[in-house]
C-alpha positions, 0 to 999 in steps of 0.5 A: 531482469530488464535493467532498462525497464528498472532504470526507466521506472526509477527515473519516472520515464513514462514513455520508456517504461511503457515502450519496454513493457510492450516490447517484453509482452511482444517477446512473450516475457512472463507477466510476473517477470515484468511486474518484478522489474517494475517493482524493483524500480518502485523500490528504488523510488522508495529509497530516493523518497526516504533520502528526500531526493523524491517527494510526494508528487514523484511518489504519486507519479510513480504509482500512476506509471506503474498502473499504466504499465500494469494495464498493458499486461491486462488480467495477468498483471495481478495474477500471483504478483503479490510478493508480501501477502495481504494488506487490508485498509480503509477509512474508519466509519463516519469518515468518507475521505479517501485520497490519502488512503487511495495513494497508500493502496496504490503504492502498496500494490505497486510494491508487491502487496495484495491490497484489499481496500475496504473503502470509506466509512468502514465498520468494525465488522468489515475490518474483522471480517477481512482479517478473518478471511484474508489473514493479513499481518498488517491492516491500515486505518485511515482517519481525517477527522479528529472527531472520529479518533474515538471510532478508531479506538473502539474499532481496535478494541473490538478487534482485540475483543474478537481475539484477533489483535495478537495476529495483526499489526495496525497502522493508523494514518491521516492528516491530523494523526500524530504519535499522541493520537496513535497511542490514544487509539492503541495503534502499533504505529503511525505512518505519515505517508505511503512510503513509511507504510511500505517500509513498516509492512516489509519489516513486519514481513521480514523483508529488508 
């Protein structure tokens, strides 16, 4: 464990993070150990976000620093670095908004999840195929258009009809999404930001 790297990540000190990662690479530290330290720093950031010591801008910045640090590790960065299993997400069909989805994907990845991003305008068939193939415990459906709420509802209904609903929790998120919309589409939970998504998924995975 490199406490200096963990602290630098938590403090959003980009220069120190990249410098420490480079030093650890030079000393032949295992990539997974470096990733673990980065993820520990991200966990601290998540707690600070919950306490409103950090805000969305800091959360986005932390993800960018994490991505830069991971890039230094090259192709070994993602090898076996998933601690909490797969997380499938996408933007529902007929909606092509992706900024919020991308932020959630990056934050989830930097917190130790194997993120399968299906993209935008995602059909129900793609969700079902991903659930069957990757067997995630949680999937995320993003929607920025209220006119597409019915699409989300139909998608969830078809996941249930396919016999997959009992094996997966469904997160619903997006700018106009509220608790009433969550109930309407029959989602398990509405998450308004990336950190809520991380916390919920860790809970489902049995992680404190």
